[in-house]
N, C-alpha and C positions, 0 to 999 in steps of 0.2 A: 677204667678209662679216665684220663685227666680231664679236668673241666676248664682250666685256664691256659695251660701251656703244653705243647707236645714237642718232644725232642726227637729228631731223626739223625741217625748216623749212617752214612753210606757203608755198604758191605765191605768195600776195600779198606776204609779207615777203621772199621770195627775189627777187621781181621788182623790189622797191623798192631802187633803187641806194643810197640813203642808209642804209637798214637793212643791206643787204649789206655796205657799206663798214664800218659799225660792227661787224658780226660778225667780219669779217676783222681789224679793229683790236684788239678786246678778247680774242680767243682766244689764250691763251698757248701752245697746242700746234698751231696751224695746222690746225684742223679745217675752217675755211671759206676759200674763195677766190672771187674774182669771175671769171666768164668774160668773153669779149670784149664782150658786150653789157651787162656790169655786174651780171648776175644772180648771186646767191649760189649756190654749189655746195658741197655737203658732200664733203670729201675722205675717202672711205671708208677708205682705208689709214691715216688718222690718228685715226679715231674711238676706237680703243682707247687712245689716248694721253690721252684726256679725264681731267682731274683733278677733275671735278665741282665746279668753282669757281662755276658758276651765272652767270658774267658774260654769256654769250650770252643766257640766259633774261631777264636784267635789261635787256639792250640792245635787245630786240625788244618790240613790243606784247604784252600779256598773251596767253599761250597760243600764240603764233606760232612759238616755238622750244621743242622738247621734247627733253630728254635722258632716254633710257630705259635703265635698267640691265637688262642681260640675265642677271643673276645675282641670287642672294638673299643 
């Protein structure tokens, strides 16, 4: 379980192979990967590497990717 940042992807966006590929492409710290079916999967072990660049949020339709800070 991440300590600093949690990343959520809506099921519809995760299942969309084009959006999934874009998330994998834009993330500089490899938080996203595609499974064998092309579905986007969040790599939990990498979530705390998030640099809050917002590229994933911009790459997906509004509100379908959320980066949640677990700290104040």
